N, C-alpha and C positions, 0 to 999 in steps of 0.2 A: 363920578358915580361909581359905586362898588357893584361889580357884576358877579353873579353866580353862574358857574359854567353849566352848560346843558348836560354834560356827561355826569357830573356829580348829582344834579337834581334829578336826572332820570333814574339813577340808582336809588336815591332816597324815596322817590315816589313809588317805585316798584317794591321797596322793602319795608315800608312803614305805612301805617294807617293814618291818614292826615284828614283833618276836618275839611269840609267842602270849601270853606272860605280860604283855608290855607292852600288847598290844591289849586284854586284859581290863581292865587297870588304866585304860586310856584310856576305855573304854566306861563304866566306873563314874564316871569324872570327868565325862563328858558328862551322865549322869543327875543327878549332883550339881549341875552347872552350871544345869540347867533349874530346879532347886528353889531356886537361890540367885542368880538374875539380878541382884538388887539389889547384890551384892558384886562385879559384874564389873569395875568401875573399879579396885578394889584389886588385881586380878590381872593388869593389863596387862603390867607388867614381867616377871612370872613366865611369862606366855604367850610372850613374845618369846624368853626364855631357853630355854624348852623346845623351841620350834620350831627354834631354831638348833642345839640339841644333837641333836634327832632327825634333822635334816638331815645332820649330821656322821655319825650312825650309818648313814644311808642311803648316804652316800658311801663309808664304810668297807666295807660289804657289797658294793657294786658293784665296788670296787677289787679285793677278794679274788677275785671272780668273773672279772674281766678279766685278772688276772695268773695265772690257771690254778689257783687254789686254794692249798692249803697242803701242805707236805710231810707224809708219813705221820708220825703221832705217834712221837716217839722218834728219828727219822732224824738230826736234828741238835739234839736237846734242845728239844722243843716247849715253848712258853710259853703258858699259857691266856690267851685274850683276854677281858678284863673291863673294865667301865666304859665311859666315853665315849672314843672314839678321836680322836686329834689328826688334823688335816688331813694327807693323804699328801704325801710329798715327790716331786715329779716329776723323773725322771731320763730324759733322752733317750738313745735307742740307735739308732745309724746302722749298718745292716749290709745287704749285698747278699744278698737271698734269692731273687732272680731274676737271670738273665744268667750270664756266664761264671764268676763267682766264687761262685755260689750254694751250691756244696758246702760251702765254708767258712762262708759267711754263715748258713746254716740251723743249723749246729752251734753257732755263736756265739749265735744267738738262744735256743737250748735252754739254753745255759750262762748267759745273761743272766737268764732266767726262774728258773733254779735258784738263782743267786746272790741275787736279790732275795728269794726265798722264805726262803733261809737267814737273811738279815739280819732279815726280818720275824718269822720263827719265834723268833729270839733276843731278841725284844722291841722291834724297831725302833730308832729313834733316841731314846734315853732322855732326852737333854737337850731334846728337842722333845715330851715327853709320850708317848713310845712311837710317834711317827709312823712310818708304814710307807712303804717305797719303792714308788712307782708308776712302773712301767716303761712308757715311751711309745716304741713301736717304729716305725721308718721304714725302708722298703726303698729303698736307693739304687741298685738295679738294675744294679750293676757298671758304672756310667757316671758320668763326672766331671761332666757337665752336670746330670744328675739329682741328683747328690750336692750340688751347690751349691744347687739350688732346694729340695731336701728339707731340708737343714740350715737354710736360712732359714725355711722353713715351720714346721719343728719348733720353732724358737726364738720366732718371732713369734706362733705359734698356741697356745703353752703357756707357763706360768710354770715354767721349768726352773731347777733348782739346779745341774745339771751334765749333761754328755754323755759317753758313751763310744762308741768306734767309731774307724775303720771296718775296721781291720787291714791293708788294702791301702794302701800309702803314697801311690799316685797319687790315691786317693779321700780319704785323711786330710788330705793337704796342702790340698785344696780345702775340706774341712769345717772345718779349723782356722782358715783365713782368715776364714770367715764367723763362727765362734765368737769369734775374737779381736775382730772389729769389734763384735759384740754384747756382749762382755765376759761370756761364759759359759765356765766352765772345761771343757776337753775332755781326757780321759785316754785314751790309746790304746796298743795293742800294736804299732803300726806302727814300723818300724825305721829309716826314713830319717833321716839326720843333719840334713837340712834342717828338720825339725820343731823343732829346738833352736836355730834362728837367728831372732832378731828377734820372738820370740813370748813373751808373758807369761801367757797363759791355757791353754797347751798343756803337758801333762805326759806324760812317757814313762818308765814305771817299769822297763822292761826294756832289754836290750842293744841297742846301736845297730848300724847296718849295718857301720860300720867295725870294730866289735868282732867281728862275725860273721866278717868277712874274716880277721882275725888267728887266730881259733880254727880256721877251715878250713885255713889254711896250716900251723898247728902240727899238726893232725891228719894232714896229708899225710906227715909224718915217721913216723907210726905204721905206714905201709905201705911206705915206702922211705927209705933213708938219703940218697938223692940224688933228691928229687922233681922231676919235670918235669911241669908242670901245663898243661893246656889249659883255658881259661876261656871258657865260652859263656854268654851272658846275654840275657834279654829286654830290649828297648829301652824300659823303663819307669823310673819314679823308683826303684822297688825294685831292679830289675836293674842300672841304671846306678850307683847309689850303692854297692851291695854290690860290684860288679865293680871299680869304681875303687879301692875300699879294698883289694881283693886285689892289684891292680897296684902300688899305692903301698907296701904293706907287705911284699911278697914278698922283695925283696933283703935286708932286715934279718932275715927269718926263714929265710934260706938256701934259698929256693925259687925255681926258675927257671920263669918263665911263657913257654912256648914257643908259645902261641896265645892270642889275645885277640879274641873274635869276638861281636858282637851279632847278634841275629836278631829278626824281627818276632813279637811275642807273638801266639799263636793260630795259628801256621803249621800246615800240614797235611802237610808232607813234610820230615822231618829228615835224609834221606839225604845231601844235599849237605853239610850241616853236619858230620855224623858222619864222612863220608869225609875231610873236612879234618882232623878230629881224628886220624883213623887215620894220615894222612900226616905229622902234626906230630912224631911221635916221643914223644909224651907218655906217661907211665906213670900219670897220674892225671887225671881229668876232674872239673872243677867246673862244675856246671850251676846257674845262678841263675834259677830258673823257678817258675811256679805249676803247679798240678796237671796240667792237660791237656797242656801242653807237655812237662812232665817225663815223663809216662807215654809219650808218643811218643818222646822221646829215649832212654829206657831200653830200650824195645822195639827201636828201631832199632840201638842198640849191640849187642844180642844177635843181631839179624838179620844184621848184616854180619860177625859173628864177631870183634868187637873185644874183646880181653881187657884190661881196664883198670879200675883202682880208681875208683869213683865216689863223690863227695861231693855230695849233692844240695842242700846248704845248708839253707835254711829253706823258706818258701812251701809249695808243693804236696807236697814230700817228706815232711813230718812229720804228715800227716793220714791217718786210716784208709782213705780212698778210694784212696790211692796203692797200698797193699798189695792192696786189693780188685781193682784193675785189672791189676797186674803179677804178683801172686802170689809164687811162689818166686823170681822174678827180683829181688825186693827184698832177699832174705836177704843179710846182710853189708854192704849198702850203708850208707854213713855220711851224717850230716847235722849241722846245727847248729840249735839252737832257743833261744828266749828263755825257754822254760818246758817242763817235762816232768812227766808224771803220777806219776813215781816219785821225785820230788825229796825229799819229806819226808812225815811222817805225815798232815799236813793235806791235802796234794795227793792222797795215796792215798785218804783218806776221801771227798773230793769226787769223785774218779775213780770210786769204787765206786758212788756214787749216780747219777752221770752215765751210767755203763755200764748200770746197772739200767734207766734211762729210755730210753736210745737204742740199747743193744746194742753200743756202741763205746767205746773208751777216750777219755778227755778229752784232746784234742790241744792243741798249743801256744797258738793264738789263743784258743780257748775257755777253757782253764785260766787263762791270763793274765787273761782277762776277769772270772773269778770273783774273783781277787785285786784287780783294779781296782775292782770293786763294793764290796769291803770297805774299800779305800782311801778311796773317796767317803764311805762310811758313817762311817769314822773322822773324816774332815774335818767332816762334818755334826755329829757328836757334839761335837767341840771348838768348832765355830763357834756351836753352839746357835742356828742360823739357817738359813733356806732361801734367803737372799739369795745369788745366784751370786758376787758379789764377795767376800763374807765366806767363802764356801766356797772360793773361789780362794786367799784368804789362808791358810786352814787347810790346804789341800793343799800350799801352798808350804812350810809348816812341818812337813809329815809326816815322822816319824822312827819307823819300826816295825821290830822285830826278832822278833816273835812273832805267832801268830795267822794267820788267813787272809789278812790284808792283807800279810803278809811272805812269802807264797808266791812266791819268786823264787830263782834260783840264788844261793846264799850266804845266803839268809834275811834280807836287810835291804833296806829301801827308805827312802831319804832324798833329797829333791829339791834339786838345786842351783839357782842363780839362772836357769839356762837351761831349767829344767823337766826335766832329765835326772837319773835315779837315779845318785847318786855311787857306789853299790855295784853297779850293773848289770853283768852279764856273761852271756855265753851258755853253754850246756851242749852238749857234743858227744854225739850220739846215734847209735844203730845199730839197724837192723832185725834182730831176733833172734826166731825162732819166731813170727812174725806180730805181734810187739809192738815198741814203740819203747823201747829201753833207754838210760839215761844211761851213757856210757862215758868221758867226758873233760870237764874235767881230773880228775886223780886224786881231789881232794877232793869232787868231785861225782859220781864214778862209782858206779853201783849194781850194775853187772855188768862183768866183764872184756871187753875188745875181742875179738870173734870174728874170727879170721884168715880171709879169703876167698881 
């Protein structure tokens, strides 16, 4: 008979959380050990194996607690947890949960936790023995300097297989530089085309800023046969890259740009800017802005009595807080997104669970993040390794057209040599009855365009 020494099991029982049945068995083994001390030498290797296995059990239980528990049974097809758990797979998550971008960041964190739970509930990474995803969150505080230090800290302080974040291009450009140097793959919903230049560990599964611009210009023709557009944009990486795309593509799309004006992100008075729009003769306004600026712009447009079609693009326009702040003023306003919750059955399913948890619909960045998590899980499954370089290789070979990983306009994701999804395209959206409906292009429309 193989015997477990009383000393070893005493240490384990005092250092780990063991299920009641296991604790009973362990105590029996201690009693047996006292009666059979002479056989201790024969049990050394067995003791070591048991101690290692129980340590893994402890890690698994702690992980489930830290990641917020498990989805209610049946929500996404629960899988019973049996046997010894494999070591969890560490995934870094960089999002601003404080500072000016916190509204979006907090929603992204909720989506990140939901996505990890979905993967884990489905059995984890099967090629790694059912390993669970362990989400390691970091608040980048809506600040580029903090983003750099937090990305470095996250990578050096943890054994990461991959990272997702940050959604704001100005922050993601910094985070991707650090991740590239450390050779850790980063997947992001940020739209800046700069992320696809000179990088080999950065992956962008959704539409690029230049594609957003083309879609906005095409949507301008939905409201006027001769669109004259005023473009106002925040002076950030997101605003500059998107607005430049508008300017470059406008002639080929038959759209006249009558005003092209940057502004300082976070400004407090939009009146001078909107008065310029009023005098420009524009019949459509494109505002490339995040939430707080866009709220101010829309309110100011109404205050000065300017009757103009507004396309808010992406950024702050496509999140629930926008409607909360402007209410009925949002009705009929158009925008462009890289993801929307009505795209397909999988998106609607995730949206229902997210809405149950948060009381809000699953917005662009958060929904895209769920898809990104499943792309990482797909890569881990094929790599059968937690090594970040092997995960990077698997991501570069990603080619999906079904399941949660394929939740994107068009339903396909395949990365080219530059890390860009070769099938990526945006979807045109419109605020209708307090919700965001997909209305453009025709193949992606879920509701007809509402004439304002």
